[in-house]
C-alpha positions in Angstrom: -134.5 115.3 55.7 -137.2 114.6 58.2 -139.3 111.6 59.3 -142.7 111.4 61.1 -142.6 108.7 63.7 -145.5 106.7 65.1 -144.7 104.9 68.3 -145.9 101.3 68.6 -146.7 99.2 71.7 -143.1 97.9 72.1 -141.4 101.4 71.9 -140.3 101.1 68.3 -141.6 103.4 65.6 -143.1 103.4 62.1 -141.4 106.1 60.2 -142.3 108.0 57.1 -140.5 110.6 55.1 -140.8 112.3 51.9 -138.3 111.4 49.3 -138.8 112.7 45.6 -142.5 113.3 46.3 -143.1 109.8 47.5 -143.3 108.5 51.1 -140.6 106.2 52.3 -141.8 103.6 54.8 -139.4 102.2 57.4 -139.5 100.9 60.9 -137.3 101.4 63.9 -137.2 98.2 65.9 -138.9 96.6 67.6 -141.8 96.3 65.2 -145.3 96.0 66.8 -148.9 97.2 66.5 -150.1 100.4 68.1 -153.3 100.3 70.1 -155.6 102.8 71.7 -158.5 102.5 74.1 -161.9 103.9 73.4 -160.7 107.2 74.9 -157.8 107.2 72.4 -155.3 106.7 75.1 -152.4 104.5 74.1 -152.7 101.2 75.9 -152.1 97.5 75.1 -155.3 96.7 77.1 -158.7 96.5 75.4 -161.4 98.7 76.9 -164.4 98.0 74.7 -166.1 95.1 73.0 -165.4 96.6 69.5 -162.2 97.6 67.7 -161.2 99.4 64.5 -158.4 97.9 62.6 -156.3 100.1 60.4 -153.2 99.2 58.3 -151.0 102.3 58.9 -150.8 105.5 60.9 -151.8 107.8 58.1 -155.1 105.9 58.0 -155.4 106.4 61.8 -154.6 110.2 61.5 -157.2 110.4 58.7 -159.8 108.6 60.8 -159.2 111.0 63.6 -159.9 114.0 61.3 -163.2 112.4 60.0 -164.2 110.9 63.4 -162.5 112.5 66.3 -164.0 110.2 68.9 -164.6 106.8 67.4 -165.9 105.4 70.7 -164.2 102.1 70.4 -160.7 100.6 70.6 -158.3 101.1 67.7 -155.5 98.9 66.4 -153.0 100.2 64.0 -151.1 97.3 62.4 -148.2 99.6 61.1 -147.8 96.8 58.6 -150.1 94.2 57.3 -147.5 91.7 58.3 -148.3 92.4 61.9 -151.7 90.9 61.7 -150.6 87.7 63.4 -149.1 89.7 66.2 -152.4 91.5 66.7 -154.4 88.3 67.2 -154.3 88.3 71.1 -155.4 92.0 71.2 -158.0 91.6 68.6 -159.5 88.4 69.9 -160.4 90.2 73.1 -163.1 92.1 71.0 -166.4 90.6 70.0 -166.6 92.9 66.9 -163.7 93.8 64.7 -164.1 96.4 62.1 -161.6 96.3 59.2 -160.8 99.7 57.7 -158.2 98.3 55.5 -156.9 99.2 52.1 -159.0 98.5 48.9 -156.4 96.5 47.2 -155.3 92.8 46.9 -153.4 93.0 50.2 -156.5 94.4 52.0 -158.4 91.5 50.6 -155.9 89.0 52.0 -155.8 90.8 55.4 -159.5 90.8 55.8 -159.6 87.1 54.9 -156.8 86.3 57.3 -158.4 88.3 60.1 -161.6 86.3 59.8 -159.6 83.0 60.0 -157.5 84.3 63.0 -160.5 85.4 64.9 -163.2 82.7 64.4 -165.0 83.8 67.7 -165.2 87.6 66.7 -167.6 89.1 64.2 -165.2 90.6 61.6 -166.8 93.4 59.6 -165.3 94.6 56.3 -165.9 98.3 56.2 -164.1 99.0 52.9 -167.4 99.2 51.0 -168.0 102.5 52.7 -165.0 104.0 50.7 -164.9 101.5 47.8 -163.8 104.1 45.2 -160.9 105.1 47.3 -157.7 103.1 48.1 -157.9 103.9 51.8 -159.1 106.4 54.4 -156.3 108.8 53.6 -157.4 109.0 49.9 -161.0 109.4 51.0 -160.1 112.3 53.2 -158.1 113.9 50.5 -160.8 113.2 47.8 -158.3 111.2 45.6 -160.7 108.7 44.1 -159.5 106.1 41.7 -156.0 106.0 43.3 -154.8 102.4 43.1 -158.5 101.2 42.8 -158.6 97.4 43.2 -159.1 95.3 40.1 -161.6 92.9 41.8 -163.8 93.5 44.8 
């Protein structure tokens, strides 16, 4: 058995392991977001006026394959439930790009992000990969996977 770990800003980890051809998602406390500056160095301090927001670390890794140098800060929520925790970090940015999942939860997170950050321009980027569930499915070419029923 193995797990892939992704360290968060508080020293905890988002862990994933393959069990029966499915990824198991667990966390090792403390739970937190993971943030990177525009040079992709892990840091809790914002370094640019724009930020990309991703739900999980597989989306982050997929983004890096597609765009090795995004040129802005990156916030990985590690769980949609961490959106409230990310408020202070995200509100330091004038422009927030949501690269969330194309599902009902992604709709809720995008709406909540707009309400949490009234002074920031929140841009929903999911239309760029609307036939895919997320960036990982886009990278792997798995269209139609868990496609949202309404958009």
